[in-house]
N, C-alpha and C positions, 0 to 999 in steps of 0.2 A: 227211162231210156233217153229222154231228151238230153240229160247231162252227159251221157256217154257219147252221143252224137256231137255235142259241143266239144268235148275233149278230143275226139277224133278229127274234128275240123281244125282245131289248134295244132294238133300233132300229126296231121295228115300226111306230111311228107314222109316218104319211105324210110329215110335215114335219120329222122328226127331224134329217136331215142338214143342212137349211138352218138350223135353230135352233142346232145344235152349231157349225156354221161361223160363224154370227153371234156366238156367245158366245166364240169363240176370241180375239176382239178385246178381251175384258174383260167384267166384269159389266154387266148392263143391267136396267132396269126393264121391266115388262110393256109399257107404251105405247111405249117405245123399240123393243123387239123387234117389236111390231106394225107400227110405221112402217118399220123396216128390212127386215123380211121381208114385203113388200107383198102377196104373193099369198095369204097365210094369213088366214083369217077369225078373229075373236076366239075363238069356241068351239073351233076347231081348234087354235089356239095354246095355249089353256088345257089342252086334252086332251093335247097333245104335251108340254108342260112337266110336267104331272102324271106322265105315263108316264116321261119321262126322269128325273124326280126319284125315282120308285119303283124304277127300275133302277140308280140310283146314278150316273147320268151328269151330272146337274145338281143344284146346291144352291140351295135357296130360303131366303133370309135375310130375316127381317122386322125392321124397325127401328121402335122405339116412338116414332114421330113423329105429329103430327096434321096431316093424316090419315096413317094407317099407310103406311110405305114398304116395298115388297117388291122385292128385287133377286135376279136369277138369275145364276148363274155356273157354270162347269164345275168338276167335281170332278177329281181326278187321273185317274180313269178316263175322264172326258170329254175332258180335255186329251190323253190318250194316243191318242184316236181321230183327232186332227188329222192324223196320218201317213196314215191311210186316206183322208181327204178330199184331202190333197195328191196321193196316188197317183191318185185318181179324176180330179182336175183335169188331171193329166198325160196320163191315158188319153184324156180328152175332147179335149184339145189335139191329140193325135196322130191321132185318128180322126174328128174332126168334118169334115163336108163342106167342101171348099175351094171358094170362089167363083171 
């Protein structure tokens, strides 16, 4: 169980799975993420991105433009998590209620 606790510490933010899944499609700016992950409020997305950056799952890159451009992308550690998301999607597909 200690490994599960470690995983939950890394992914502990409420919206982490959705943000990681969204970033598997490639780097995105904050506003793009906010539009694409519609259920997340601005402050929650900010907190989630900071948490994922601190745990090494997401990279934040600042471009010296006017105004400054910030782009978020997955690190190798973040990309490796894609397999877990794929497994979760398969599990949901198997067990979701059938109409």
